[in-house]
C-alpha positions as CSV (number, residue, x, y, z in Angstrom):
1,X,84.6,-109.7,55.8
2,X,84.1,-112.8,53.8
3,X,83.6,-112.3,50.1
4,X,79.9,-111.5,49.4
5,X,78.0,-114.4,48.1
6,X,75.3,-114.1,45.5
7,X,72.6,-115.3,47.9
8,X,73.4,-112.4,50.3
9,X,70.9,-109.6,49.4
10,X,71.6,-107.7,52.6
11,X,74.2,-106.7,55.1
12,X,72.9,-106.4,58.7
13,X,74.8,-103.7,60.6
14,X,74.6,-103.5,64.4
15,X,76.3,-100.8,66.4
16,X,77.1,-101.1,70.1
17,X,78.6,-98.7,72.6
18,X,80.1,-99.0,76.0
19,X,79.5,-101.7,78.5
20,X,76.0,-103.0,77.6
21,X,76.6,-106.7,76.8
22,X,72.9,-107.4,77.5
23,X,71.8,-105.1,74.6
24,X,74.2,-106.4,71.9
25,X,73.6,-110.0,72.9
26,X,69.9,-109.5,72.6
27,X,70.2,-107.8,69.2
28,X,72.6,-110.5,67.8
29,X,70.5,-113.3,69.3
30,X,67.4,-111.9,67.7
31,X,69.2,-111.9,64.3
32,X,70.6,-115.4,64.7
33,X,67.3,-116.9,65.9
34,X,65.0,-115.1,63.4
35,X,67.0,-114.8,60.1
36,X,68.2,-117.4,57.7
37,X,72.0,-117.3,57.9
38,X,72.4,-117.7,54.1
39,X,70.5,-114.5,53.5
40,X,72.7,-111.9,55.2
41,X,76.2,-110.8,56.1
42,X,76.6,-109.4,59.6
43,X,78.8,-106.4,60.4
44,X,79.2,-105.2,64.0
45,X,80.7,-101.9,65.2
46,X,81.9,-101.5,68.8
47,X,82.5,-98.0,70.2
48,X,84.4,-97.9,73.5
49,X,83.0,-101.4,74.3
50,X,83.7,-102.8,77.8
51,X,85.7,-106.0,78.5
52,X,82.6,-108.2,78.9
53,X,81.1,-106.8,75.6
54,X,84.3,-107.4,73.7
55,X,84.6,-111.0,75.0
56,X,81.1,-111.7,73.8
57,X,81.8,-110.2,70.4
58,X,85.1,-112.0,69.9
59,X,83.4,-115.3,70.7
60,X,80.6,-114.6,68.2
61,X,83.1,-113.7,65.5
62,X,85.2,-116.8,66.2
63,X,82.0,-118.9,65.9
64,X,81.4,-117.4,62.5
65,X,78.3,-115.4,63.5
66,X,79.9,-112.1,62.8
67,X,81.5,-111.6,59.4
68,X,83.2,-108.3,60.1
69,X,83.9,-106.7,63.5
70,X,85.1,-103.1,63.7
71,X,86.4,-101.9,67.1
72,X,87.3,-98.5,68.4
73,X,88.8,-98.3,71.9
74,X,87.3,-94.8,72.2
75,X,83.9,-93.6,71.3
76,X,84.4,-92.1,67.9
77,X,80.6,-91.5,67.5
78,X,77.8,-93.3,65.7
79,X,78.2,-91.6,62.3
80,X,82.0,-92.1,62.0
81,X,81.7,-95.8,63.0
82,X,78.8,-96.2,60.6
83,X,81.0,-94.9,57.8
84,X,83.6,-97.6,58.6
85,X,80.9,-100.2,58.8
86,X,79.4,-99.2,55.4
87,X,82.8,-98.9,53.7
88,X,83.2,-102.5,52.4
89,X,79.6,-103.5,52.0
90,X,78.8,-105.0,48.6
91,X,75.2,-106.2,49.1
92,X,72.3,-104.5,47.5
93,X,70.7,-103.5,50.8
94,X,71.9,-102.5,54.3
95,X,69.7,-103.2,57.3
96,X,70.8,-101.0,60.2
97,X,70.3,-101.6,64.0
98,X,71.2,-99.6,67.0
99,X,72.0,-102.2,69.7
100,X,68.7,-101.3,71.6
101,X,66.7,-102.4,68.6
102,X,66.0,-106.1,67.9
103,X,64.0,-108.5,65.8
104,X,60.8,-110.0,67.4
105,X,59.4,-112.1,64.5
106,X,60.9,-114.8,62.3
107,X,59.6,-113.3,59.1
108,X,61.0,-109.8,59.7
109,X,63.9,-110.0,57.3
110,X,61.7,-111.3,54.5
111,X,59.1,-108.6,55.1
112,X,61.7,-105.8,55.0
113,X,63.4,-107.3,51.9
114,X,60.1,-107.7,50.1
115,X,59.3,-104.1,50.7
116,X,62.7,-103.0,49.5
117,X,62.9,-105.2,46.5
118,X,59.4,-104.5,45.2
119,X,59.8,-100.7,45.4
120,X,60.7,-98.4,42.6
121,X,64.4,-97.5,42.1
122,X,63.7,-94.0,43.3
123,X,62.7,-95.3,46.8
124,X,65.9,-95.9,48.7
125,X,65.0,-96.0,52.4
126,X,62.5,-98.0,54.4
127,X,61.4,-97.8,58.1
128,X,59.3,-95.8,60.5
129,X,58.8,-92.3,59.0
130,X,58.4,-89.4,61.4
131,X,58.3,-85.6,61.3
132,X,60.1,-83.0,63.4
133,X,59.1,-79.4,63.4
134,X,62.0,-77.8,65.3
135,X,65.7,-78.3,64.8
136,X,66.3,-78.0,68.5
137,X,64.6,-81.4,68.9
138,X,67.3,-83.2,66.9
139,X,70.5,-81.1,67.1
140,X,72.3,-78.4,69.1
141,X,73.9,-77.1,65.9
142,X,73.6,-73.3,65.6
143,X,73.4,-73.0,61.8
144,X,71.4,-76.0,60.6
145,X,70.4,-74.5,57.3
146,X,74.1,-73.6,56.7
147,X,75.1,-77.1,57.4
148,X,72.6,-78.4,54.8
149,X,73.6,-75.8,52.2
150,X,77.3,-76.6,52.6
151,X,76.9,-80.3,52.4
152,X,78.2,-82.2,49.3
153,X,74.8,-83.9,49.0
154,X,73.0,-80.5,48.8
155,X,71.3,-80.1,45.4
156,X,69.8,-76.6,45.8
157,X,66.4,-77.4,47.2
158,X,65.6,-74.9,50.0
159,X,66.0,-76.7,53.4
160,X,63.1,-76.9,55.8
161,X,62.5,-73.6,57.6
162,X,59.5,-71.7,59.1
163,X,60.9,-68.6,57.5
164,X,59.3,-67.7,54.1
165,X,61.0,-69.8,51.4
166,X,61.5,-72.9,53.6
167,X,61.2,-75.9,51.3
168,X,60.1,-73.5,48.6
169,X,57.0,-72.4,50.5
170,X,56.1,-68.8,51.1
171,X,52.5,-69.1,52.4
172,X,52.5,-72.5,54.0
173,X,49.0,-73.4,55.3
174,X,48.0,-69.8,54.5
175,X,50.2,-68.3,57.3
176,X,52.8,-66.5,55.2
177,X,55.6,-68.7,56.2
178,X,57.8,-71.5,54.9
179,X,57.6,-75.2,55.6
180,X,59.7,-76.1,58.6
181,X,58.9,-79.8,58.8
182,X,61.8,-82.2,58.7
183,X,60.7,-85.6,57.4
184,X,62.9,-88.6,58.0
185,X,63.0,-92.3,59.0
186,X,64.0,-93.2,62.5
187,X,67.7,-94.1,62.8
188,X,67.3,-97.0,65.3
189,X,66.4,-99.4,62.6
190,X,66.2,-98.8,58.8
191,X,66.9,-100.5,55.5
192,X,68.7,-98.5,52.7
193,X,70.0,-99.2,49.2
194,X,73.8,-99.5,49.3
195,X,73.9,-97.6,46.0
196,X,72.2,-94.6,47.7
197,X,74.8,-94.7,50.5
198,X,77.6,-94.6,48.0
199,X,76.0,-91.8,45.9
200,X,75.7,-89.4,48.8
201,X,78.8,-90.7,50.7
202,X,76.7,-91.3,53.8
203,X,77.0,-90.7,56.7
204,X,78.1,-87.1,56.4
205,X,81.6,-87.0,57.9
206,X,80.7,-83.8,59.8
207,X,78.2,-85.7,62.0
208,X,78.9,-87.4,65.3
209,X,75.4,-88.7,66.3
210,X,72.9,-86.0,66.8
211,X,70.5,-85.5,63.8
212,X,72.0,-88.3,61.7
213,X,68.7,-89.8,60.8
214,X,67.1,-86.3,60.2
215,X,69.9,-85.2,58.0
216,X,69.7,-88.4,56.0
217,X,66.1,-87.7,55.3
218,X,67.0,-84.3,54.0
219,X,69.9,-85.7,52.0
220,X,67.5,-88.1,50.3
221,X,65.0,-85.3,49.6
222,X,67.8,-83.3,48.0
223,X,68.4,-86.0,45.5
224,X,64.8,-86.3,44.5
225,X,64.5,-89.8,46.0
226,X,61.8,-91.2,48.3
227,X,61.5,-93.4,51.3
228,X,58.8,-95.8,52.2
229,X,57.0,-95.6,55.6
230,X,56.7,-99.3,56.3
231,X,56.8,-98.9,60.1
232,X,59.0,-101.4,61.9
233,X,57.5,-104.8,61.0
234,X,58.8,-107.6,63.3
235,X,61.3,-105.2,65.0
236,X,61.3,-103.5,68.4
237,X,63.1,-100.2,67.9
238,X,64.8,-97.9,70.4
239,X,63.9,-100.0,73.5
240,X,66.4,-98.3,75.8
241,X,67.1,-94.6,76.9
242,X,69.8,-92.8,75.0
243,X,73.4,-93.4,76.2
244,X,76.7,-91.7,75.7
245,X,77.9,-88.4,74.4
246,X,75.6,-86.4,72.2
247,X,76.9,-83.7,69.9
């Protein structure tokens, strides 16, 4: 990637998978048409991309629209590819896009950056906040609580659980149980402080794709940090059905 310039406050990261050239072209066109080029570095990851997709990406890189292109001939998973994409980033913020999310308004970047730059240092993540009440909705992992407690980013806070003691609650809502709600920001598009990514060494190397955004929310909670529910201003998120292997 080209050396970071002082005027680059953010690295935009876009991940594509398989033979879906229409999705990655829509995502990259939306960035090119709606964002001032001097304001961002562009990093693209391609997992098991088809020939047509790679031809398109190579052309965009040669044209100078992509600063860093990371390619895996096989599908190594969203989280492992994300780790590679994040590895050399030196900007203050990272703006992540799955390839089925795209920008719809010309002021989207400035709105997201304003929200991030104006927030307190303890706020490290911005996007559409959601809540999930059951682990089966985001992972097939058998021991989710054990996964959290064995994580390097675990700081001793009780993980979400409906069993007494979940998130430190023993009589949640007066029902004699714990708090089993998992709060997080949707992973299709989010902005995060690069310093936070470095501090927790994100993504967790044990993840493939399932639950990546949910576990990020828990990792942030474990550090005592916050996120800001700004929605998805100027962005269409998760516009296509899920594709590929989920595990």
